[in-house]
Each structure stands twice: as structure tokens, then as C-alpha cells.
Residue, then its C-alpha position, 0 to 999 in steps of 0.5 A: m568497539d565490541i560487537r555489542n556496541l555495533q549491534g546497539y548502533a545497528s538496531f538504533f539506526m534500523t529502527i530510525f530507518l523503518v520509522v522514516m519508511l513507515y511515515g513515507y508510506i503513510v504520506h504516499l497513501y494520503r497524497s494518492e488518495k487526495k489526488g484521486e488516484k486510488d481510494y484506499e477506503k474501498y480496500g479496507k472494506i474487503a474484509l467486511d464485504d466478502e460474499v461471493t456475490s459482492k461487486p468487485i472493487e476494481g474491474d479486470s484491467h486486462t479485459k478493459n484493455e482488450s475491449e478498448e483495442h477492438k474499438 
């Protein structure tokens, strides 16, 4: 077995691995959106609504935690 065969096998298996990872990520996004954990549609609109006066997508979690600790 020469180096060209090894490169061919490595390329094939790397492509299969990356396809599986891509589909796994897509399934993860779909499931987390269905569970209501995150709404990824809001993140898709960032490029369309990029004014300085635009409302933030998510509040600052650091300031929320500090205000909850003071109560």
C-alpha cells in the first residue's frame, strides 16, 4: 500500500466523519429549538437588524446574576 492509497482512504473517511458531524450539529440545533432552550431564528436576524439602537437579542447574564444575588 503506497501513500496515494492512504491519502485516498484518509480523505474518504474524513469526508464521512465531517458529514456525520454536520448532521449531528443540525439535529442538535433542531432539538434544542424544539425544546425551547434557544431560539436560533433570532440569531439569524442579527445581520438584518444591526442598528446601534437595536434591542439586544439576549440580556447580559452577568448583570442578571448580580441583580438576583442582591435580592
